C-alpha positions as MATLAB code, in Angstrom:
seq = 'MSQRPVRLHSGSWEDNKKREELHTKKFLEEFKAFALRGNVMDMAIGAKKEEEAAPTTKVCPFCKSEIDIEATRCPHCTSVLNETEEK';
ca = [
     -44.558   39.308  -19.705;
     -42.174   38.060  -22.757;
     -40.178   34.647  -22.331;
     -36.799   34.417  -23.785;
     -35.327   31.383  -24.774;
     -33.321   29.558  -22.122;
     -29.561   29.201  -22.925;
     -28.386   25.544  -21.502;
     -24.501   26.415  -22.460;
     -22.755   29.553  -22.734;
     -20.418   29.988  -25.683;
     -20.109   27.755  -28.624;
     -19.881   24.135  -28.646;
     -16.002   24.482  -29.954;
     -15.606   26.696  -26.690;
     -16.906   24.231  -24.448;
     -14.995   21.579  -26.087;
     -11.906   23.387  -25.292;
     -12.632   24.622  -22.094;
     -13.225   20.919  -21.098;
      -9.841   19.801  -22.210;
      -8.176   22.607  -20.663;
      -9.976   21.310  -17.483;
      -8.786   17.927  -18.255;
      -5.351   18.792  -19.050;
      -4.509   20.667  -16.044;
      -6.465   18.072  -13.738;
      -3.755   15.240  -15.005;
      -1.048   18.241  -14.534;
      -1.851   18.569  -10.794;
      -2.379   14.853  -10.880;
       1.163   14.200  -12.029;
       2.807   16.803   -9.675;
       1.000   15.172   -6.785;
       2.068   11.644   -7.300;
       5.651   12.829   -7.753;
       5.679   14.794   -4.444;
       4.440   11.843   -2.758;
       7.258    9.781   -4.346;
      10.047   12.420   -3.678;
       8.885   12.826    0.015;
       8.884    8.821    0.453;
      12.383    9.161   -0.947;
      13.413   11.700    1.186;
      11.916   10.851    4.232;
      12.474    6.887    3.716;
       9.508    4.923    3.336;
       8.864    2.742    5.850;
       9.577   -0.625    5.077;
       7.683   -3.800    6.767;
       9.676   -5.009    9.600;
       9.988   -8.803    9.631;
       7.834  -10.584   12.246;
       9.087  -12.233   15.080;
       9.302  -16.076   14.363;
       6.434  -18.020   15.683;
       7.821  -21.315   15.322;
      11.115  -23.436   15.382;
      12.507  -26.779   14.267;
      13.287  -29.450   16.767;
      16.534  -30.563   16.745;
      15.700  -34.280   16.978;
      13.180  -34.729   14.320;
      13.629  -31.605   12.379;
       9.844  -31.301   12.634;
       8.232  -27.519   12.885;
       6.852  -26.831   16.688;
       5.816  -23.914   18.480;
       8.839  -21.259   19.435;
       7.720  -21.849   23.396;
       7.389  -25.154   23.350;
       9.892  -27.274   25.892;
       8.960  -30.616   24.361;
       8.391  -31.991   20.600;
       4.589  -32.572   20.224;
       5.768  -35.154   17.219;
       8.905  -37.194   18.985;
       8.361  -35.985   22.615;
      12.126  -34.882   22.976;
      12.491  -32.533   26.088;
      14.249  -29.193   24.616;
      16.394  -27.592   26.456;
      17.434  -23.827   26.607;
      20.885  -24.421   25.208;
      19.955  -26.419   22.317;
      17.766  -23.549   20.949;
      20.726  -21.022   20.706;
];
């Protein structure tokens, strides 16, 4: 049985280098197209914008300190807060 030398690469080094450059170029083109499609879809559909969170605090009308929005009495100046004062 005769032994043949094993070829690790098919073709010359220059051919492999060109093939590698071609694959890299194709990958970059596909990635660019993918990124552009995503941006176009976001613009067409309208990217979801983050909604502002509901306020969790309010300002005491008497001492102007920040208090919890559901508070009925200010913990700083102990003033009673009425519903009409909040609005």
